[in-house]
Structure formats: C-alpha cells, structure tokens
N, C-alpha and C positions, 0 to 999 in steps of 0.2 A: 087023778093022774091024766095028763094029756096023751091021747093016742095019735092024733093027727091035726095038722093045720092046713086048710085049703086057702090058697093065695091067688089074688089077682093084682098085677102091678102094671103101672102105666106112667110114662113120662113123655112130655111134648114141649116144643119150644114156645107154643102159644101163637097168637096171630100177629104179634108186633115185634117180638124180640128176634134178633139176628142169630143168636146162638142159645143153646140150652145149657144153663149153668147149674141145673139140678142133676142129681144122680140118685140112683136107688140101688139097694142091696137086698136080695133075698137068697136063700141057699141055692147055689148053682148059677146065679145070675148077678153080675155087676153091670148095670146099665147106665151109661154116661155119654154125654155129648151127642145125643141123638133125639129124633122125633119119631115116636112109634106110631104105626098105623093102627095097631090094635093092642090091647093088653096081653101080657104073658100070664099064663096060669100054671100053677104048680101045687103039688101036695107034698107036705113034709111029714115024715114018720120017724125021723131020727133027731134026737135032741142032745145038746143045746142047739138052737137055731137063732140066727140073728136077722132081724128085719129092720131096715133103716132107710131114711131119706135125708139127703144133705142138699142144701141150697146155697150155692156159691154167692158170695156177697156182690151185689150189683154196685157199679160205680168204682169197684176196685179191680186190680189186675187179676186175670186168670182165675175167676171164680169157678169156672168149669173144671180147671185143674185141681183146685182145692177140694171141691166136693168129691171128685172122683178119687183123689189120692187118699182122703180120709176113709172112704168106704173100702177102697182096695186094701188099706192097712188092716181095717177091722176084719175083713173077710179072709185075710191070709194069716191072722194070728193063730199060732199053734202052741199049746192046745187052745181051742176056742174058750172064751170066758164062759163060766158056768155058775157064777154067783155075783153078788154086788161088788165085792172087792176086786175080783178079776176083771169085771166089766169096767169099773172105774179106771183100773190100771191100763186096760186096753185103749180106752178113749183118750186118756192122757198120753199114751204112747202115740196115738194118731196125731195129737196136737204137736208133740215133739217131732214127729215125722215132717209136718209142714214147716216147722222152724228149720229143720235140717235141709230141706229142699230149698228154702228161701236163702239160706246162707250160702248154698252152693251156686245158686243162680239169682243174681241181683234183680233180674227182670221179674221175679216172683215176690219181691219184697212187699209185704202188706196184704198178700192174698189170704182169703179166709172163707169160712163156710159155717152155716148152721148145721145142726145135727139133731135128729130125733129118731126114736125107734123103740123096739121091744126085743129084749133077749128072752127067748122062750126056753125054759127047761122042762123036764118032765112034770115038775110039781108047781113051778112058779113062773110068773111074768115079772120081768124087771124093766120098767118103763123109764126111758132116759130122754133128756133133752138139753140142748144148749142153743140159745137163739130164739127164733120165732117160728120154726117148723113145729108141728103139733102131733100129738097122739090123742085119738078119741077111742072110746070103748062103749059098748052096750051089752047088757045081759039079756037073755031071752024074754024077761018080763018087762023090759024097758021099751018105751015107744020112741026113744030118740037116743042119739049118741051123746055121751058125756065127755067133756074135755078133761083129759087126765094130766096134761102138762100145763106149765105156767110160762108165758113168754118172758124172755129176757129182753125187755124193750122199755123205751122212755114212756110210752103210752101206758104200759102195765104199771110202771112205778107211779104214774099220775093217778091211775085208778086206785091203786093200793093206798095212796095218800089222801084219797077222797076229793081231789081237785078236778077230776074228770069222770063223767059217767060212761058206762058201756056204750050208750047211744051216741054220745058226743065223740067217742073214740073212733067210730066208724069212718069218718071223713077227716080226721085230724091230719094236718100237714106233717107231723112227726111220726106218722103211723108206721113207717118202716125203719125207724132208727132203733137198732138193737144195742143192748148193753153188754152182751157177752157172745163170743163165738170161738171157734177153733181157728187160729190164724198163725201165719209164719212171717218172720221178718226180723229186722234189726231190733225193733221195739215190739214186744208182745206181752200179753197178760195171760196168766193161767186161766183157762176157761172155767166158768162156774157150771159144773155138770150136775144136773139134778136127776136123782134116781129114786124111784119108789118101787116097792115090792108088792105084788098082788097075787092072790090065789085065783087061778083061772076057773071059769065056770063053763061047762059044756054048752054050746050054742051061742057063746059070746062072739061078738064081731069087733075087730080092732081096725081102726083106720089111721094110717100115718100119712101126713101130707105136708107139702110146702105151703108158704103163705099165698102163692098164686092160686091155690085151691080154696082154702078156708076164707081168705079175705074177699076175693072177688066173687066166689060162688056163694058165700054167706050161708044162711039157713037153708036155702034150696039145695045146696050141694050136700049138706048134712042129711037132709031128708032123702036125697037120692042114694047116698051111701048106705042108708039103713034099710033100703027097700029091695026085696027080691033076693035071688041068688047072686053069686059073685059076677056072673056074666052080665046080668041085668043091672046090678048096682054099679059096676065099673063103667058100663056104657052110659048110664044116666049121669054119673058124676062127670065124665068127660063132656057130655052134651051140655050140662049146666054151665060148666066153665067156658066152653066156646060160645054159648048163647049170651054169656055175660061179657063177651068181648075178648076174653083171654089175653089181657094186656101183659101178663107175666108168664113165666114158665109154669107148666102144670105137671105136678108129680104126686102120685099117691100109691099106697099099698093098702089093699083090703085083705084081712085075714079072718077066717072063721075057725073057731076052736071046737074040736070034738074030743071028749074024754069019756 
C-alpha cells in the first residue's frame, strides 16, 4: 500500500517557442501557459491522486488552451477517478469537453492535445496515454527508466510494422506526426486511450514528460531523471534539455513512491 508520493514538476517554453502549449497537473497545482524558473515540489499522502502532462498540438489553433482545459477538467472531476473504468470515463469526458468548447467558439475548431499520466490509488498505478507524451518508471533494482507507454504516432506504426528501426526513427521527418489525441471541432475522432494497471513498488520513480523532453533530451535526459533525489534529478533534467537547445516546450513530472 502506498503511503506517500514525493513530486517535482517543471514546465518551460524552451529557447525558441513563443508560447508554452504544455500543461501539467499534480494535486493542488494546475500549471499552464507559463515558463517556470524552478520546479515545484509537493508530497501527497491522500489518494487517489492524478499526475498528468498534456502537450497542445503544434501547428493547430490554441494548443495551450486544449492542454490546459483537458487537465482542468481532469482535476475538477468529482468524485475523482479511482479505478480503470472511472479513469477512462473521465478522460473521455475531457475529450467531450474540448468538443463542447470548440462548438461554442469556432476559433477553437481543430484544437487538440496529447495526454499522459498516472492515476495513483492506495494499491495500484493506472498508467494512461494518448499521443506521444510518455510515462517512464524504474524500480529500486533497475539502473535505468523503462518506457511504460506506447506512442500514438506514424513512426511507432512503422517500427511496429518492421519498416523502420529505432535508430532510424530518431531523425525521421514524420517524427512528430501523431495518430491519436484529444481534440475538439466539427470533425473529431474518439481518442485511443491506453491504460495499464501496475502494482507500485516502494522506491520506484515515475517520470511523465512531453516529447520536448524525451525526444530532444534523449538518453541523457533519462539518465538525469534516474539520478539523485528529486531536487537533483529535476535540475539535471532541465539542464540537459536546455543544453540540447530546447527547441520545443519542456514539461515533466518526477514522482517517488513510498509504501
């Protein structure tokens, strides 16, 4: 049974983007449309608790609005989700919320966002994703983080089909074309939400992040995320992203589990 989760969370515009279209949600904090100077830290002792990152779609209208509204909806759902069924209903409700907003305001037609995160209950973790934001996890006996989600992307489909290797995928021109997201507008598709259930292990570390972190930071950012306490790991993660040029928005949550 989980006793507590210690959290570090950070989001930033990056070095080239004019606005931050990423948003993050942890208990007590919805952080959106901003560039943080330092991570925020928190300890959670009440469950269920929802941790999530959303990355508004670049090249579309109001990605920052989409990511913020999805997480606002998830954070205000009462009662909060506490199992896979209620979590799925909550995420679908967030998708319907975007559709409703777009129908009311034509300027939002076509806006959308990725979503990834973890619902933490006293006994289980429910890892969820839609798009190409990711969740990683490591247990105390592991020397590196393990990817727990699978991207909804053209590249991932090519890898699955055996027509593209992981190495070739790194610099592929279709690298950021996703195949599912939460979106709103006159024409929308029901998002493909993937959820998996896991039993938490004391001493495990969870990392939730947007593609501006895992793509441009690569293996170095995963090493940084796995090293040291939350303060050290969050600083190293941000440093790696900025040293890599930070061409995209940067958003991550690190969570350490105690049971």
